N, C-alpha and C positions, 0 to 999 in steps of 0.2 A: 355275648358273642353275636355278631351279625354276619350275614353272607351277602356279598356283592357278586353279580355276574355281568361281565362285559362281552357283548357279542362280536362277531366278526366285522360287522359294518362299523362298530365303534372303534376298532383298532386296525382299520384297513390301511392307515398311513401314519406318518410321523406325527401329524397334528393330533390324530386320534390317541396315540400313546401319551402325548403331552396332556391331553384332556383327562385321561385316566388319572394321571398324577394330580392334576388340578382338583378333580372330584375327591380323591382320597384326602388331600390336604384340607379341602373345604368341609367335608362331611364326616370324616372318620374320627370318632371319639371313643368308641368301644373296641375291644378285640374284634378281629375281622378275618374272614376267609374270603379271598378274592378269586373268583373262577373266570378264566379267560378262554375265549374260543380261538380258532384259527383266524388269521387275518384275511379280511375280505373274501375273495372267492378261492382261497387256497385249497379248501377241501375239493372243490370241483376240479381244480388243476391236478391234485394228487389222484383223483379218480381217473383222469386221463393217463397218468403214470401206471396205474393198476391195469387198465385196459391194454396199454402198450406193452407192458411187461408180459402179461399172460398171452398176448397174441404175437409176441416176439417182434414187435414193431421197432425198427431201427431208430425211430424218432424218440423213443423212451428216454434216452440220456439227455436229449435236447430239452424235453419237458422238465426234467429234474433241474437242469442248469438254469432254465428260465425262472423256476420257482425260487431257487436260492438266490438268483440275481436280484429279484424283486425284493426279497427280504434284506439282502445286503444293501440295497439302495436306501431302504427305509432306515436301516441301522446307521448308515453313514450320515444321514440327516440328524440323527439323535446324538451321535458320539463323534467328537472331533478327533480323537486319537486313534490312528490305525492300529495301535498296539493294545487297544482296550480289550480286556478278556472276553467281551461278548463276541468278538470276531472268532476267537479260538473256539468258543462254545458252538457257534453256528457251524464252523468247519467240522467239529466233532459230530454234529448231527448229520451233516451231509455224508461223512464217512460211515456213520451207522446205517444210513439208508442204502448206500452203495454196497456195504457188506451184506445186508439182507438180500438185495437183489442178486448179488453174485453167489451167495451161499445157499439160498433157499431151494429146496427141492419140491416143496408142496405146490399142488396145482389147484387146490380148493379156492374158489374165488373169494368167498367170505373171509377165510383166514388171511389170505394175501392182502385183501382190502384193508383189514384192520391194522396189519402190521405196517403198511405203507402210509395210509391216510393219517395215522396218529402223529406223523411228523409235523403236521400243520399246527397242532396245539403245542407241541414241544418247542417249535420255533417261536411262536408268538409269545409264549410265557417266558422264554429265555430272554427275548428282547425287552419285553415290558418289565421283567424283574430286574434286569441290570439298570434300566433307565430309572426305575423307582429308587433303587439304592443310590444311584448317582444324584438323585434329586432330594436326598435327605430322608427318604421313607424307609425305615428299618423293617425289613420283612424277611421271611424265610421262603425259599423256593422249594416246592414240594412236588414230587412225581406222584400224580394221582393214582398211578397204577399200583403203588404200594398201599393204597388205602381202599379203593373201591374194588371189591372182589365179586366176580361173577361166575356163572357157569360158562361152558364152552360154546354158547350160541353166538357165534361171530356175527357182527353187524347189529345184533339185537340182544346183547348180554343181559341176562337176568340177574339181578343183584342178590348176593348172599348177604342178607342184612346183619346177621350175627357176626360174621367175620369182618364185614365192612365197618360196623360200629366199633368193634374192638380195635381195628387198625387205626381208624380215624382218631379215637380218643387217645391212642398211644403216641401219636406224632404231632397233633395240632397244639401249638402254643396257646394256652388259655388266656394269655394276657397280651399277645402280640398280633402281628399280621402274617398270614400264610397266603402265598400266591400259588395257585395250581391250575391245572388244565381242566377244561370241560370235556364231555363227550366220551372220555377214555376210562377204561378199567383194565383188569387183568383176570384171567380165569384162575381159579383157586388151585388146580392140580399142577399145571406146568408154568404158570406165570406168563403165558403168552398174552399179548395185548388184545383186548376186546374193545368194542365200541357199544354205546348205549342206544344206537339209532340216530338218524339225522336229527339235527337240532337238539341233541341230547345234553348240551351244556346247561340248559335250564334245569334239567333233571339232576345233573351233577350238583348244582347249587342246593336243590331241595334235599338231596341225600345228605349233604354235609349239615344242613340246617336241622334235619331230623335227628341225626346222630349226636349232634352237639346241643340239642334243645335251644336253638338260636332264638333270639328275639324277633328276627324278621329276615326275609330275603328281599333284596332289591335287584331287579333286572334293569340295566341301563340300556335303553334302545334309542334308535334314531327316529322315534315318533314321540308325540306328547304323552302317550300312555296307551291304554286299550281304547280303541275307537269302535264306534258302532258298525263300521264297515271298512274294508280295505281302501285306503285313498288312492291306490293305484287304479282301482276299478270304478269307484263311486266318488263323485265330487262333493256330495253333502254327507258329512260325517260328524259325529258328536263324541266328545270325550266322555268316557264312562268314569265317573269319579270313584264309585264303589261298586264292587261285584261280590256277591256271596259265593262261597266256595262251590256250592252245588251248581250255580248258574255258570261259573267260570269253567267247571268241568264239562258241562254241556257244550259250551262254546268251543273249548279245546277239542272235545271228542269229535265235533262236527268240522273241525279244521281251522279254527281261528289261529292265524299264524304267529300271533304275539306270544302265546303261552304254549309250551310243549304239553301234550296230553298227559304224560306221566308225572309232570312236575307237581301238580296240585294235590295228589292223593296223600303223599307223606306229610305235606304241610297241613292238610286238613285234619289228619289223625292227631296232631299235637297243637292244633289251632295256631299255627305260626303264620302271621300275615305275610302276604307277598305284595310288594310294591313294584309297579312298572313305571319308570321315571325317565324323562327325556335326557339323553346324554349331553346334549348341547345347552341345556338349561337346568343345571342341577339343583336350583333352588325351587323349581316348580314341583308341585305335589304329585302330578301324574295320577295313576290309578292305584287304588288299594283293593286287594282281593283278600277277604276274610269274613268274619261274622258280620251280619247286618242285612239290610234289605237286598233282594235279588239284584236289582239294578238301580243305580242312582246316577243320572236321571233315568226314569223308565221310558225307554225309547226302543224302537224296532232295530234289530241287529241283522246284518246280512253277512253270510260267509260264502265265498265264491270259489269253486274248485274247477279249473279247466282241465282239458285233456284227460277226462275220465272215459270209461268204457261201459256201455250198457249191454248186458247179455240177457237175452230172453230165451227161455227154454220151454219146451212142451214135450210130452211123451210121444215116442215114435208111433205108438198104436192109438194115439188120440185118447188115451185113457186118463184117469185122474192122476194128479201129481200127489203121490202118497208120501208118507213120512220116510220110507226107506229111500225114495228118490231124492228128497231134500237132504237127507243125511249124507248121501253120497256126494251131493253137490258141495256141501260145506267141507267135507273131507278133502275134495280135490282143490277147492279154493285155498284151503290151508296148505296143501302140499305144494301148490304152485305159487305160493307167496303173494296172493292177491289181498289187497286191503279192501275190505268190504265197506262201502259207504252207505248203501241203502238196499234193502230187500223188500220185495212185494210178491205175494203169491195168491193165486186164485185156485179154483178146482182143477183147471187144466193147464195152468201156466205158472212159471216162476221167473221173476225178473230180479236181476242184481246189478247194481252200479258199483264198479270197482276201480281202484287205482292200480294201474299196471306198473308199479314202481320198479319191479325187477325184470320187466320185459319178458315175461314168461307166458303171455297170452296165447301164442300159437300152440304151446304144449297143452294148456288148459282146454282150449277149444277142441283139439284133436281128441282128448279124453272125453269131453262132454258129448261129442258127436257119435260116440259108440252107443250112447243110451238115449239121446234126446235129439229132437229137432232144435237147432241152434241158430239164432239170429244175433249177430254181433254189430253193434253200432259204436265205432270208435269216435274219438274227438267230440264228446258231448260235454256239456257244462252242468255241474251240480250246484244248485243254489240252496242254501239252508237259511231260512228266515226264522228268527225268534222274536215273539211279541210284535209282529209286523202288522200294521193296519193295511187295509185293502189297497189304499193309494200307493204305498210302498211296494206292495207285491206287483201291481200293475207296472210301475216304473221299472222294477227290476227285470221283468220279463221282456218288456219293450217289443211286444208283438211277435216274439220268437215262438216256434212250435214247442209245446210242452209234450215230451214223450212219456213222462211218468210224473205223477203227483201223489204225495203221501203226506198226511197231516195227523199230528198227534199232540194233544195238549197245546202248548205255546209254540210248537215247532212245525213248520211247513217245509217240505223238501220238494224241489222241482228239478227234474232232469230235462235240460233244454237241448234241442238240436244244435250242433255246431259250437264253435268257440268264437270269441270276439277277435 
């Protein structure tokens, strides 16, 4: 058994769906689980539906109509017959979303988010699945929510590994192809839809691989593999041919966008190799993550995260920053859903760089100001450099003001003023 994952950029249009079929016919020789994300920017569009629904915006219905119109346009490019069953399936999904919006009484944002946003993956796999079948690829369409079981932490579901492994083994065809959705699960008590966190489709692939003792996981991307830096920001990049699990976990932890941070841990536990290969050049080797040297070739790597927030704290009485102070800070960072990227403390100050992904910064600052002097610098850039020579560091900074610098082992982190 192997596991393939195709991301949203890969299946963003009809040509992408056709390329999925081409790759399956070209490479598939063993039993396979195929995990597919929502098409293109569908998740972002459905997030607009969530916001519109909760704010009672009259444009909510128009957003839904636009999403389904785009999917129907792609579907018409792939299927000649208007009577093809795929159109009835899409109509059923639209009805399901409309029914939820009409009948739901819950106002919890995270719960509503998961129920609505899940339609992106259900749509994409419905279209891809029907096209594969029409192209001669015999597969089974699987609702991943019947397999991946989580707790009720909506938007960040925690996997119940025992229940998940039992469910996966009971439904996966050990000799065939199963097509399913990334990113989604369902909570064990009431079966409401949950999600595994943004970009969680990679994690979905790793969960299936772990539970099935797969030979490998392959993530098909619109890049040659894992590069030493994001080509959107840096012109000089190098393809990393091999990355050790530990090094890949470090890169993912610091924000490397090619691999989801949670993906690698279950794979490492069973030493299942992960391949990142180019979607448009399926014969290329790409990058292998597994046992072996830390990096091959050994080059400096840069991870850039913009639109971060630097918070600097000191005691109101100019006293020392003691353990109880820092303990309260971490408690509030967790309570207000801040993703901590970097921390640094001295005798009288504490600095933390955070990703304000849930837009709860004002609430956090109001809480912190009750106990500390607070300086907030929004719109900063966090650079994380691994194995970087001095010349690379100088080029990355480009004369910008360094607000915070922290170095440990092979890792250097810099908080820079402003964004590009």
